[in-house]
N, C-alpha and C positions, 0 to 999 in steps of 0.2 A: 483519213483515219487510219491509214496503214502506219503511219508514223507513230500513232498513238499505241496500237497493237504492237509494234516491234519495240518501243521502248518499253511497254509494260512486260513484255515477254523476258526482256533483258534483265530487269530489276526485280521482278517478282518472284523469288524463290519461294519453295515451301517450307519455310523454317518450322521446326516443332519444338526447338527450344532455343531459348536466349542465349547470348554470348555471355561468358562468365563475368567479364568486367568491362568498364569502358570509361574513357575520361570523362564524358558527357552523355547523360541520358535524356534525350530529347521527346516529350509527349506532346503529339499532333502533328498529323500529316498534311495540313492546310498549308496556305501560302506562308504564315508564320513558322511553323516548325521547319519545313522544306527550307527556307530561307536560312535560318540559323544553322540547320544540320550542313547546307552547302558552305556557308562561311567559315564554320569551325573545321570542317573536313579539309577545305581547301588550305587552313593553316596548319594542318598536321594533327589534328587532335583526333582521337579514336572515340568516334560517336556512334551510338546507337539510337536510331528513329524509331519509335514504336507509335503505332496507328490503331485504333481499335476497329477501324473498318479499312477502307482502301485510301491510298493517298490520293488527296484533292478532291475526295468524292463525298465527304460528309461535312456538317457543319457549315459554316457561313461560306468558305470557299466553294463547296460544292454547288451550292445555291445562287452563287455570285453572278451578277451579269456580265463581268469581266472587262469592266470599263476602270481605267487609270487615269487620275486626275495629273495635269502636269504641275511642274512647282508653282507657275505663276497664281495658281489658287491661293497659296497659303500667303498670309501676313507675314507669319513668324519665319525669321531667316534659318532657324534649325530646321523646321520642317520642310522648307524649301530645298535644303541640302540633302536631308531624308529621301525627300522625292525625287530629286536628281539621281541619286543613288540607285534607287528601285528603277527608274526608267533606264539608266545606264545599263543594269543588269539585264533587264528584259530585251532591250534592243539588241545586245552582244548576244544572249542566247538565241535570239530569232535569226541571226546570222547563221548559226550552225546547228539549230535543232528545227525540226519540221513541226510547227504549230502556229494555228492562226494568231496573226499579229498585225493588226491594221492601225497605222498612223493617221486616223480620220480626223484628228482634231476635236475642239468642241467649241460650241457656242453658247455664250451666255446671254440671257435677253433681260432686260430691265426696263420695268413700266412706271417707276416712281424714282422720284429725285433721289432718294435714300441709296437706291441700288444703282442708279446712273452714277453717283459719285465712286461707290463701291468698284465699279467696272473701271472707271478712269484711274482710280488708285491701282487697281490689277495691271492696267495698260502700262502704267509708269514705271512699275517695277518689271514688267514682262520686256517691253520694248529694250531695257538695257541688254539684254543678253539674246533676245530673238526679233530681228526686225520684221519678221512675218506676222507678228501680232498685229492685229487689225481691230480699229473701231468704226462701226457703222452707225452713223445717226440718221440715215436718210431711208424712210421706210419704202419707198420704190425700189431701191437696190435691195433690200432684205426680201421683198416680195419676188424679185426677179432670181435671187440666187435661190430662195427655199419657197417655191410658189405653194407648196402643201400647208404651210403655216399661216395662220393668222396673225398680221403684225402690226395692226393699224394703231394699237395701243402702246407699240413697243417704242422707248424713247431712246434707246441706245442698244448695240450689240456689239458684244466683244468676240474676236475668234482667237481661241489658243490653237496654235498648230502642233502642239507638241502632245496632245491627249491620245490615248491608244485604247483600242478596242482589242482583248486578246481570249484565247481559251484557259481559262484559269486552272481547269484540270490537268490539261496537258502540260501547263505550265510548272505545275507542282512536281507531276511525273518528271519532267526533264530535270528540275534542281533535284529530285532525290535521286536520279540516275547518275547524274553528274558528281553529287556527293558519294555515291558508291563506288565510282571510278576513283576518287579520293581516298578511299577506304572505310567509308561508313557502312554501317549495317543498317537495313531498314527492315521492319517487321510490319507486316499488315495484320489485322484481325487480332491483334495483341493488346487489349486494353491494359492499363496501370491499375493494379490493385491496391497498392500501397506504396508511399515513400517513407523510407526508415531515416529517421535522425536520432543520433546517440545524446550522451548524456551533456554535453556542450552544444546541443542544438545544431550538430553538423551532420548534413546529409552524408550517409554510407552506403546506402543501395536503395533499389527499387523492384518491388516485387511487380511481375507482369504475368499474365496468363500464360506465358511460355516458361517462366522461371525468374529467379532472382539475378539482377545485374548489380554487382559491385560498383559504385561510383561515388565520387565526392560532389559530383555537380549533377542537378536536375533541372533542366529548363521546362517549365511550364506553358506551353503554347498551344493549349488545348481548345483557344478560341471561346465559344459559349459554354464550354465545360472547365475552363480554367479555374482554378482554385476549388474544385470539387473532389480532389484525389485525396484521399485518406491518409492521414497522418498522425497517428495514434497518440503520439508523444506532446502535440500541442493541445493546449485547451479546449479549442473548438473542434479538434481532430482533423483540421485541415488549414491550409494557409489561407487567410482571408485577403481577398484581391478586391480593389475599388472598382469593380466592374460588372454590369449586369445584363443579361440578354434580353432584348426585345425583338419583335416580329416588325417588319416591314413588307409590303406588298407590291409586285410588279405584274403587268400583264405581258404574256407572251402570245403574240399574234402574227398574223401573216404580213407579208410585204403590203405597203401602201398601196392602193390601186391608182399609181401614177408613175411615169417615165422619169420622173426627176428624182429618184432616189438610186444610190448605189452603195456598195461597200465603204466609200470614201465620203460619203454623207455624214457631217458632223453630227457628234452626240449634241444634242440642244438640254440646255439648263434654263428654266424659267425661273428666276430668282424670287419673282413677286409671287408667282403661282405655286412656288416649292415643289415643281414637278421636272421630271427628268424623260426625255424621248431619244430612243437609238434606232433608226430606221435603215435597213439595209436592203440589197437586192433580194434577199430571201425571206427576211423576217423583221418584225416589229418589237422593240421591247420599251415599254413605257410605265415609269414609277412614279409615286406621290409620297409626299412626307406630311401630310397635315397632321399635327399632333394629334388629333382626335382619333386618327386611324391606326396609331401606333401602340402595339400592347406588351406590356413586361410579360415574360414568360413564366408561366405558372410552375410550381415545383410539383414532382409526382414521387411518392414514396413507393417503397417494395421493388423497386426496380434498379437496374445498375445504370440507367439512363436518368438523371436529375431532371430533366426538363421535358415538357409534355408539348409536343409539336401540335401547334393548332390548325385546324382545317382552314381553307381559304374562305373568307366572308366577303362577299360582293356588296352587302350592306355597309359594311364597314369602310370598305373602300370608294363607296361613293362621292365623297368630297373630292377626292383627287380623280376620278373619273369625269367628273363635270369639267373639272380644268383641263384636263388633258385634251377633251373633247373641243373644248372652246378655244384652246390654242391650236390643234390640229384636227379640223373638222371631219378629216378623212378617216380618222380612226373610227368614226360611226359607221363608216361604208364596209369595215372588214366583218366578214362573215362569223369569225369564230375568235375565242381568246382564251388561254388559259391564264387563271390568276394563281401566281405562285407565291407562298409565303415564304420570304427569307428570314435568316436568324442571324443577329450580330451582338456581339458584347460592346456595351456603351459604359464610358466613365462619367464622373460628376462634370468634368472641365471638356469634354469633347477632344481630349488628347490622349493618345495611346500610353501604355504602361509597360515599362522595360526596367529590369534592373534586378538587384539581389535583394529578397526579401529580409526585412530585420527579424522576421520570426524565425528563420532558420539559416544557419550558414549553408552556402553552396545551391540554396533552393533559388533559381532565378525565374522571373516570370516575363512573358511577353504576350501580352493580351489587350482586351479593350480596343479594338481598331476604329470602332465609330463609323463604320460604313466606308472606310477608305484603307481597307487591308490591303489590296493589291497596289494602290498607290504609295503605301508606307513600309510594307511589311519587306521588301527587298531591301530597302535601305536600313531599315531596323534591325534586321538580321546582322548587317555588316557592322552597325553601331553595338550590338549587344556583344558579337564576336570580339570586337576591340576591348569592351569592357571586361570580358572574361579572360581575355590574354594579356591585356596590356594595363588594364585598370583605368585607363582614359580613353575617349573617343576622339580619333583625328577627323571624323568624320563631322561631325555636329556637336554642337553642346546639348547635354542629355537632361539638364536641369527642367526644361518644360515637360518632358515625357519619363523623367524619373520616377520610379516607384515611391521613393521618398518623399514626394510632394504630398502624399497622402497620410492620414492618421486613421486611428479605427474607426471613427465615425463613417468616415466615407467607405467603408466596408459594410456598414449595416445594412442588410436587406431593404428594410423599410424606407430607409433615406434612398437608397438606388432605386427602388420600385417608385418612388415618388419623382426622382429627378431624371432617369434615362429616357423615359418618352420624349420628355422635351429635348434632351439632347439629340437623340435620334431624329427629331423633327428638323433639327438644324444642320443636318448632314452636308448639305450645299450652302450653307450660310458662313460668311467670313466673320468671325467675331474679333473685336477689338478689346484692348486694356478694360474698357469701361464697361463692356457687357455684364450685366447681370440676369440671372436665371431667377422665373417667378415661383419654381417649385423647389421642396425640400428646404423651407426657409424658417427663421426664428429658432434655430437650432442652440447655439453659442449665444448667450447674452451677457452682458455686464448686469450686475444688480441694479443699476441705475437706467436700465434701457427703457421702461416705461416714463420715466422722469424726462429722459432725452425725447422720447416720443411727443411727451406732452409741450415740449419746447419747441417742436418743429421739425425733428431730425427727418430726414429721408435716408434710410438706411441700404448700404451695399454689403453683399457676403462677400467674407473671403475666409477661407479654411474653417466655413462653418460658422463664423462669427457674423454677428450684425454690428457694423460700425457705421456711424453716422458720415454720409457724404457731404451734405450741407443741411441748412435747417431754412425751413420755409418760415416767412414772416408772420403770417396769419393762418396758422395750421387749424383745420377742421378737426373735429374731435373724431368723426367717424371716416376720416380718409384712410387710404391705404398707403402706410409708410414705408413700403418696400418699393425700393427701384428695380424694376424688370426692363429688359431690352439694353439698348446702348445709345449713347451720347449721339446727338446729330453729327454728321460729316461734315455740314456746311452751315456757316452763320452761326451766330451766338446761341449756345445751349439755353435750355429753361431756366438753369441754376445761374447763370452768370453775374446778374446783379446782386443775388444773395451771396455768392461766394465774394463779389467785390467788397460787399460790406464787412463780412468776416474776416477778409484779408486785412481792412482798413482797421479793424480792431486789434488784430493781433501786432500790426505794425505801428500804431500809434497809442494803442491803451493796453487792454489784456483780454485774451481769447482763451476759451476754455475747450479742450478738445479730448475725446475719449479715445486712448490709444492701447485699451484692454486687449487687443488681439495680438499684441508683439509677442513673439516668443520668448519665455524667460525661464533662466536656470540657476538654480544654486549648485555652486562648484565648491566642495569642501574635502579636506583629508590632507594627509602628511606631506603629499608630494604635490599640492594643487600648484603652488608657484612653479616649480620645474615642468611640471606637465602643461600647464597653459603657456609658459615661457617658448615651449618646443612647437606647440599647435599654433601660436599668434606670432605674426610677422612683426608686431610693434612689441616695445617693451612694456609688460604688464607689471613686472615688479618694481611697483611704485608705492610710496606710503600709503597706509590706510586712510582712507577717505578721498582716494582718488579714481577718478573714470577716465579709460583711455578708451580711445576709437581704434579697432585694429582689424585686418583682415586675418582669415584662416586660410593660407593658400594650400594648393595640393603639392604635388612633387613637380608639376612643370610650371609653377608659379601663379596660376591663375586662382582666381577666388573660390573657395568652397562656400564661404560666407564672409561678410562684414558683420561687425557685432560691436557693443560697448561692453566693456567688464570693468565693473566697480569693484573694488577691494573693500570689502566689509570688516576683514579680520587678518591676523596673520596668514591664515590658511584658508579663507572664505572668500568666494568672489559671487558677484551677482551679474550674470549676463544677459543681454537682451540683443535679440536677434530679430531679422525681418520674420512676419507673420507666417509666410509661406515656407519658411525652414524649419518649422516646429520638429518634425521627424526627422528630415535630412540632417541637422546639425547633430542631433542627441546620437544618431547612427555613427556619424563621423568622429565624435569625440568618444565614445564607447570602443570603436574599433581602435583607436590610438592608446586608451586607456589599456586594451588588451595587449598591444604590442609592446608597449612601454612597461608593462605589469606596474602601472603606476597606482600608488595607494590613494585613489580619489573616490568620491562619491558625486555622481552628476545627476541632479533630479529636476525634472522638467516642473516648474511651478507656474506654468501659464496660466492655468486655470484658477490658481490661488488669490492672484491680485487683481484689482481695478486699477488702471493706469490712466492718470489725469494730467493732460500737458497744459500748463499755464503758461501762455506766450505772450511776449510784449513788454514793452518798456514798463508799464506798472505792474508786472508781476512781482519785481522786487518787495514793492510796498506790501501787496496783497499777501505774499507768503510771511511778510513780517507780522501783518496784522493776524493771520491765523495760526502762526506757531509761537508768537512772541520772541523769536528769535532775530537776530541781526543778519540780513540777507545781502550786507554790502559786498562789494566787489573784492573787499579783503577778507571778510569773515566767510563768504561762501562764494568763491570765485567759480567761473566757469570750469566744466569739467571735473566738480568734483561730487561727492555722495555723502549722505549723512541719515542716521536714522533719528527721525522726528516724531514729535506728538502733535498732534492737530485737535485741539479741545480736549475730550475725554478718550479719544482714540490714540492706540500707541501701535508701535511696530511698522511704522509708515517709512519708506524709504523714498528720500528725496534725492533727485539727481539733475545736476544743473547743464541738462542737454537736451534742447528740444527737438531735435532732427530735421531742423528747417533752417537754423542759422540766426533765429531770434533769440533774444534773450529769454530765459524763462528756466522752469524746473519740469520735469515729468516726476509725478508723485506716484509711487507703488503702494496702494491701499488693500491692506487685508480685506478680503470680501465682506466678511462679517461687519465690518464698521464703514464701508465703502458709502452706504446711503447718508449716515450722519456725517460723514466729513464733506460729502457733496454739498449737502444743505447748507453747512457752515461756509463754504466756498462761495456759493451763491449769495448768501445773506451778506459776506464782508465784501464780495465783489461788486454790490451796487454802488458803492463809493467811486469805484473807478470805472463803470459804465462797462463792466464785465459783459462779454458776450459768447454765446456758445459757437464754435466753429467745428467745421467737419473736414475729412480728409482730403477733399477738393481743395480746400484753403491750404492745407500743408502741402501740397503738390505745386500749388503756384508760389509758394514762398520758397520752397527749397529749388526749384529749378533756376530763379533768378540769381541764386547764390551758387549755382554750379554743383548742387549736392547729386550725386550719383547713386541710384536705388540699386539694389540687388534684386536680379530677376528682370528688370526692364532694362537698366544701362550695363552693368557689369554681370558677370557670370563667371563659369569655369574657363572661359576661353579668354578673359580679360586679366591682366596683370597691374599691380601697382604702379609700373613703370608706364605702362600706356594710358592710365587713367589720371596721372598726375599727383597720385597718392606715395610716391616713392619715399618723401619725406617722413612718412609714418612708419617707415619699416627700419629696424634696427638690426644692422649687418654685424654689430659686434658680438651676437649671440647666435647661437643655431636654432633653426627652427624649419619646419617642413617648407620645400620650396625654395631654400635659400639659395643653392647652387643654380637653380634654373634664373633666379631673378639677376644673380649676379653676372651670369653669362650674358642675359638679356641687356644689363647696363653696358657691358663691355660692347656688343656689337651694335647698339642701338634698336629703335623701334621702328617697324614698318606700319604700325598703327597707331593712333593718337586720338584720344578723347578731346573733344572741344564743345563748347557752348555756341549756338547760332543764333543771333537776333535776326528775326525777319523783318525785312522793310518792304513797304508798298502792300501790307496786307489789309485788305478791308475784313473788320470781323464779322460785320453785318452780313455780307454777302459771298466773300470767298469761302472755298473749303478749308478747313482746319487740319492742322498738322496732327497726326496720331502716334508717330513713332513710325518706323520703317519706311520714310520717305527718302528718295535717291538724293544724295549730296553731290553737286558737279562742281568742278573747277575749271573755269575756262572752257565750258560745255561738254566736259568729258567726267564721267561719274567716276567719283572717288571714295564713295562712303554712303552710309545710311545713317538716319536718325534712329535713336533709340527710343526717346520719349519726349514729349511736348507737353505745354501748357502756356496761359496767357501770363505775361508779365505786368503787373499793374503798376509797378512802380516804372519799369522800362518801359511800359506804354506799347509793348507789341509782342507777337507771339515769339516763345522761345523754345529751343529744341536743344537736346542734348543728344550728340551723335559720334562717330567716328569716321576720321579721313584714313585712308590708306595709300601707301606707295611702296608697294612690294619690291622694286626694282631698285629704288634709291634710298628709301626710309623717308620718315616725317622729320625733318628738320624745322626748326623754326621758321626758316625762311619759305618753307613749302606752304605754311600755313599764313602767313603775313603777305604772301604775293599771291597775284592772281585775283580773278573775279569768281566768288563763289555764290551758288544757288542751291535752293532747295526746289525739287518737283512736288507740288501737291495735288494730287489727282489731276495731273496733266497741264497744271499751271506753273510756271516758274517764279520764283521770288528771289531777289537779291538779298544776301546774307552778310550781316558783321560777324566776324568768328573771334572768339576768344577761346584762349589756352587756360586762363586763370579766371577767378571769378572777378566780375565786374565791382567796381565800388559803388555802393548804394548810400544814400542818405539814411542815416540810422538814429534813432532818438536816444537810444541806450550809449552809455559812456564806453562800453567796451569796443565800438567799433574802430576799426575793422577785425581785430585780431580773434575775436572770440567766434566768427564763423566762417573764416578763410578754411575752405577745405583742399585747396590746391596750393601748391608751390613750385 
């Protein structure tokens, strides 16, 4: 504690007035605020860190148990990199600063098959970087190591050696002390009163209790208070953030009555019980995350503090306490215990939020840590510093944590109050792409939602949209049509036979798929062509009626997004982008509109159209029947667009691109006539045995043809050179990222995307790939899968992933030679590797040219 006091004495001056100006003002003295202050000050920025209380002592950080999860916990590679950056920072600090830092490790316990597979997947990715990661499946060995635990029902345990227990308050104090050594100014007991923005929505200053600070950059790292600062110039008088605080509870009690514990005893996480235990030679901490025990905070009015801190409630904690004592019976022998109510901000998707808000220029956020603040904030501070100074992060791809992944509905308090307790209950759960929450559902729906439900749709939610994942054969009227939880990690999932049937319809007849969730924009104006030519790497100056698949690259050549652009007029385009890009792409386009001073108007029309994808060889005849037009390959070839009528309905945009490589059309129908058009399609489709199909069918169709998807396969760290899409880039014109791509072509690539066909996999009994599996060549790890699905035509599991050879580059010989495998939950499978799309039997006459995505 002497180190604490000395550090506190060194940096805690009694400021009475604030500095006149700063490059950056950071609000919040918890781990988020002190991390970003440290990283920005280290880079030479003039930083003012303001905290309403004392550094590290209030909010989530002050009530934290001080536990840091190792990178092995996360499935996502970006989060792994961020978590590793946090650990590196803390371990470096611990070498020179005096604060409690114990590398005790963590043990995860699994009692069910689902969590056993999850642990085997964690082991597979962990053992690549640390050979001290252990799996234990012998209960007697578990009992010998941890005699104070009841382990009779535990099927598997995983020991992660890198997890840490530390003093969070002292950590924040040392970070702020070092930031001060780099020139930062730290103000305690100095709440932010107002953030000022000018006419162009640009931050120009911050009013604090100690005075006004002129600045063009404000970082809201206020934890549970993030988004509550007064900004009078905005409609809601504050920047809306997609995070909301909830409470969780943990017990602080004495040492367990046994000689078997020490400071090096690992943290324990019981995955099936959803409880956590940290026991040392002088105390015991134990927490539980039962959803019914978690409460969203209530707002209070008439005070400077927006949240009302609840009192401890033992009755509310009972579901957790019962499981804790069952797992560790000795807890019942402790004489006393304090129930501590912690607070944390949670986001709708259990991922933190960082970046510049689209609501005000220069207003940056770093919030929503979802109970993993210590594990991620050290690295996130570094990432945000890179974004603010360099516009790009070299530490990790930020798409998964970018503030731009949310839209207004995600910041609605009623939505957040409904969703965040469920998210908080998942603090120590690993979520995969298939995971669906059961709360805050049925918000955005296509006009034909109820008809799709009656047809058997099982819905999954993305960006608030309910879209069919698959269709049940004999749906019951009273059924719950909303999927929740995630697909089984082992053996055939429940939907397999239904998706097989839908797949067959799309390949051999015609399928109907709701694609209404895709992001859609109208782009018009005098400079529309020149503007889009500069933003897009493909040539989009094609004749009216042409559709172009293109990427939008950033300055380093990586994908901001991929999209299709359909030219509707001389100066009018219709753009379709991935669902999750709705806000991010709009912000990117408006940014460049301002830079280029382009005379264009970009309008988000996502909610204006119902999009129906007609897929399969019979789609041509069905489209001809309902439109009265010729849909031949000469009259309406692939990658074309046209405005059509269907029956009495007008203003329908038909585009001959299916997003999965099959023949077909996506028709974008104005919502007010969608019901009428849908019924006409169903009626006419009877002649061709039309069948409804869901998003899972699209997933199986696209992966066989090596279609990469933004957000799963490609992102800001991937270029067209690396994923085989260089042929879609037009180097004859100028565009954002051109120089970086030219340089990459010149020097060659060290990373290359490939398609892997998995041999010897039993779909009935083996674990299924999910993305994130290690790819091995001749026994050495060379890459990771990014997505996976079953290939019904190829008759095997199919993965997309990348292989790397940083020393010598990835040549055709590197990919074509050697023995390739992937590790799925500890079991290795031989793979055949494709650099280009395989040739598949196609009924439609355009095979293979109309679907070839790589060259």
